[in-house]
LUMBARO-850350 format. One line per field, with one value per residue (C-alpha): z, y, x. Coordinates in Angstrom, 1 decimal. Each point is the difference from the previous one (the first is absolute). Layout:
BEGIN
Z (Z:...)
Y (Y:...)
X (X:...)
//
This chain:
BEGIN
Z (57.3:-1.9:-3.2:-1.9:0.9:-1.0:-3.4:-0.6:0.8:-2.4:-2.8:0.5:-2.4:1.4:0.2:-0.4:-3.6:-1.5:-1.1:-3.8:-1.4:-1.1:-3.1:-1.4:-2.2:-3.6:-2.0:-3.6:-2.7:-2.0:-3.0:2.0:0.6:-3.7:-1.0:2.5:-1.2:-3.6:1.0:1.9:-3.1:-2.1:2.7:-0.2:-3.8:0.0:2.8:-0.7:-3.0:1.8:3.0:-2.3:-1.8:3.3:1.6:-2.9:-0.5:3.4:-1.3:-2.0:-3.5:1.3:2.7:-2.4:-2.3:2.8:2.0:-1.5:2.6:3.0:2.3:0.0:2.5:1.0:-3.2:-2.5:1.5:-1.8:-0.9:-3.0:-2.4:1.5:-0.1:-3.7:-0.8:1.6:-1.7:-3.4:-0.2:1.5:2.0:2.0:-3.1:-1.1:3.3:-0.1:-3.5:0.9:3.2:-1.7:-2.8:2.3:2.7:-2.4:-2.1:3.0:1.4:-3.4:-0.6:3.5:-0.2:-3.5:0.4:3.2:-1.6:-3.2:1.9:2.2:-3.0:-1.8:3.0:1.1:-3.2:-1.8:-3.6:-3.2:-0.7:3.3:-1.3:-3.1:2.1:2.2:-3.1:-1.2:3.3:-0.3:-3.5:1.3:2.4:-2.7:-2.7:0.7:-0.1:-1.6:-3.3:-0.2:0.6:-3.4:0.3:3.5:-1.1:-2.9:2.4:2.6:-2.8:-1.3:3.5:0.5:3.0:-1.1:2.6:2.8:3.0:-0.8:-3.0:2.2:2.5:-2.7:-1.5:3.3:1.3:-3.1:0.2:3.7:-0.1:-1.6:2.7:2.8:-1.1:-0.4:3.5:1.6:-1.6:1.9:3.3:-0.6:-1.0:3.5:1.8:1.2:-2.0:3.2:1.3:-3.1:0.0:3.7:-0.9:-2.8:2.3:2.4:-2.7:-1.3:-3.6:-2.3:0.9:3.7:-0.3:-1.7:3.0:2.4:-1.7:-0.9:3.4:-0.6:-3.2:1.5:-0.7:-3.7:0.0:1.4:-2.6:-2.8:1.4:0.2:-3.5:-1.3:1.8:-0.5:-3.8:-0.5:2.1:-1.7:-3.6:-2.6:-3.3:0.2:1.7:-2.8:-2.7:1.4:2.5:-0.9:0.7:2.8:2.1:-0.3:0.4:2.6:2.3:-2.2:-3.1:1.8:1.4:-3.5:-1.6:2.9:-0.5:-3.7:0.7:2.9:-0.6:1.3:3.4:1.9:3.4:-1.6:-2.2:3.0:2.0:-2.8:-0.1:3.7:0.0:-2.8:1.8:3.5:-0.6:-1.8:2.9:2.5:-1.9:-0.2:3.8:0.9:-2.3:-0.3:2.7:-1.6:-3.4:0.9:2.2:-2.6:-2.8:2.0:1.4:-3.2:-2.3:2.6:0.2)
Y (-4.0:-0.9:-2.0:3.0:2.2:-2.7:-0.4:3.7:0.1:-2.9:1.8:3.3:0.6:-0.1:2.9:2.5:-0.9:1.2:-2.6:-0.2:1.5:-2.5:2.2:0.9:3.1:-0.7:1.9:0.8:-0.5:3.0:-1.2:0.4:3.7:0.4:-1.6:2.1:3.1:-0.7:-0.8:3.4:1.8:-1.7:1.0:3.6:-0.1:-1.5:2.1:3.3:1.1:-1.0:2.1:3.0:-0.2:-0.1:2.7:2.4:-0.6:1.7:3.2:3.1:0.5:2.4:-2.4:-2.8:2.0:1.9:-3.1:-3.3:-1.9:2.1:-1.2:2.0:2.9:2.6:2.0:-2.8:-2.5:-0.2:-2.5:2.0:-2.6:-2.7:2.3:0.8:-3.7:-0.9:3.0:-0.5:-3.7:-1.6:-2.4:-1.2:-1.6:-1.3:-1.8:-1.5:-1.4:-1.4:-1.5:-1.6:-1.5:-1.3:-1.5:-1.7:-1.3:-1.3:-1.8:-1.6:-1.0:-1.6:-1.8:-1.3:-1.0:-1.9:-1.9:-0.8:-1.0:-2.3:-1.7:-0.4:-1.7:-2.0:-1.5:-2.3:0.5:-0.2:3.7:1.2:0.2:1.8:2.5:0.6:0.6:2.6:1.9:-0.2:1.4:2.8:1.0:0.1:2.0:3.7:1.0:3.3:-1.9:-0.5:3.7:0.4:-3.1:0.9:3.5:-1.5:-2.5:2.6:2.3:-2.7:-0.6:3.8:-0.1:2.7:2.8:-2.2:-1.4:-3.5:-0.1:0.5:-2.6:-2.6:0.6:0.1:-3.1:-1.9:1.4:-1.0:-3.5:-2.0:1.0:-0.4:-3.5:-1.1:1.3:-1.6:-3.4:-0.2:0.5:-2.4:-2.7:0.3:-0.8:-3.6:-2.1:-1.6:3.3:0.4:-3.7:0.4:3.0:-1.9:-3.0:2.4:1.0:3.2:0.9:1.4:3.6:-0.9:-2.0:3.1:2.0:-2.4:0.2:3.7:1.2:-2.2:2.0:3.4:1.2:-0.8:2.0:3.0:-0.3:-0.2:3.0:2.0:-1.0:1.1:3.3:1.7:-0.2:0.9:3.2:1.1:-0.9:2.8:-1.9:-1.5:3.0:2.1:-2.4:-1.3:2.6:3.5:1.8:2.6:-2.1:-3.3:1.2:-1.7:1.7:-0.7:1.3:3.0:0.9:-0.3:2.3:2.4:0.3:0.8:2.7:1.8:-0.5:3.5:-0.4:-1.9:-0.2:-1.6:-2.3:-1.3:-0.3:-2.1:-2.3:-0.4:-0.8:-2.5:-1.7:-0.2:-2.8:-2.1:0.4:-0.8:-3.1:-1.2:0.6:-1.9:-2.9:-0.3:-2.7:-2.1:0.7:-1.2:-2.9:-1.2:0.0:-1.6:-2.7:-0.6:-0.4:-2.0:-2.7)
X (30.2:-3.2:-0.1:-1.4:3.0:2.4:-1.7:0.1:3.7:0.7:-2.0:1.8:2.9:3.5:2.4:-2.7:-0.6:-3.3:-2.5:-0.4:-3.1:-2.7:-0.5:3.5:0.1:0.3:2.7:-1.1:2.6:1.2:-2.0:-3.2:0.7:0.7:-3.3:-1.9:1.7:-0.9:-3.6:-0.2:1.2:-2.8:-2.5:1.1:-0.2:-3.5:-1.5:1.8:-2.1:-3.2:1.0:0.9:-3.3:-2.1:2.1:-0.2:-3.7:-0.5:1.7:-0.9:1.3:2.6:1.0:0.6:2.3:1.6:1.1:-1.0:2.0:-1.2:-2.7:-3.3:0.0:-2.5:0.5:0.0:-2.4:-3.3:-2.8:-1.1:1.3:-2.2:-3.0:0.5:0.4:-3.3:-1.8:1.5:0.8:-3.1:2.1:-2.9:-1.5:3.4:0.5:-3.4:0.5:3.5:-1.3:-3.0:2.0:2.8:-2.3:-2.4:2.8:1.9:-3.1:-0.8:3.6:0.5:-3.4:0.4:3.6:-0.8:-2.8:2.0:3.1:-2.0:-1.6:3.3:1.6:-3.0:-1.5:2.3:-1.1:2.0:-0.5:1.4:3.6:-1.2:-2.0:3.1:2.1:-2.5:0.3:3.8:-0.1:-2.3:2.8:2.6:-1.9:-0.4:-3.7:0.8:0.6:-3.7:-1.0:-1.5:-2.1:-1.1:-1.0:-2.1:-1.6:-0.9:-1.3:-2.3:-1.3:-0.5:2.3:2.5:0.3:-1.3:1.7:-1.4:2.3:3.0:-1.3:-0.4:3.4:1.8:-1.6:1.0:3.5:0.4:-1.5:2.9:2.5:-2.6:-1.0:3.7:0.8:-3.1:0.6:3.3:-1.8:-2.9:2.5:1.6:-3.3:-0.2:-2.5:-1.2:-1.4:-2.2:-1.1:-1.0:-2.1:-1.8:-0.6:-1.7:-2.4:1.6:-0.5:2.7:-0.5:-0.2:3.3:1.5:-1.2:1.7:3.4:0.0:1.3:3.1:0.9:-0.5:3.5:-0.6:-3.2:1.9:2.7:-2.5:-1.8:3.2:1.1:-3.4:-0.4:3.3:0.3:-3.6:0.1:3.2:-1.1:-0.3:-0.3:-3.5:-1.7:1.4:-1.2:-3.3:-1.2:1.4:-3.3:-0.2:-2.4:1.9:3.7:2.1:2.5:3.0:-1.6:-1.4:3.4:1.6:-2.6:0.2:3.7:-0.5:-2.6:1.6:3.7:1.0:-1.8:2.7:-1.7:-3.1:2.1:2.0:-3.2:-1.6:3.0:-0.1:-3.7:0.5:2.9:-1.3:-2.6:2.6:2.5:-2.7:-1.0:3.6:0.5:-3.1:0.4:3.8:0.2:-2.6:1.5:3.5:-1.2:-2.5:2.5:2.9:-2.2:-2.0:3.0:1.8:-2.7)
//
């Protein structure tokens, strides 16, 4: 008998007992099932209305009132609501305005917040705590309190009914939170890394470029925090850019609903077109949003 067969016999369990699994199955407590059940109920409550809106937007008027909870079939299925929305609502221009305002504001906010946070952390001056306090105050004070002053300022600059007015207001509104979040990330970067870059001859902006990849989750969080509220905002487009050529998607949908309140397929199609970009933005940036906030506030 060889040594290999002896070792196999020794390692085999006695009395035909089965060998325990290296990965035992975990048994969830009853409280976990209760928590998951409650979360599923909230998911249904949150997604149910969205599903109903999208489903009924693909029906005719008779199909909506004849069976609002029925799926579209050969008799009720129709894209006429979407065709009327693009013909009457000028959604191509609305999407362009919203995309322009959102993208430009996000780029400005991320860039300026990164530079300001790096300066606050890196340069030990007496005014640094005062500047940080101003940004914290900017987070606490609602910007809508200054709507009248902002409208007067934009009117004096001849910027009313322009997308530039929205970009300036949204950038100023988003900077305090962006700076506060980026400061927490820059404080976690080792000082030795920045000193080594300076010893190698790097300037301040080159040093910032060296450490920026290390704060990438914070950049994603700031971008998500900037984009989502801006795309969904109705207040400032209504006050600063109500003109036909400068309307955003949210304002355009609101006015479309007021003008064509009896055309239910078109109304539901307009709501769907207004909500889809916001849902896509959240799905794309939700991971960066949650990771950036959790890591940033935990530093």
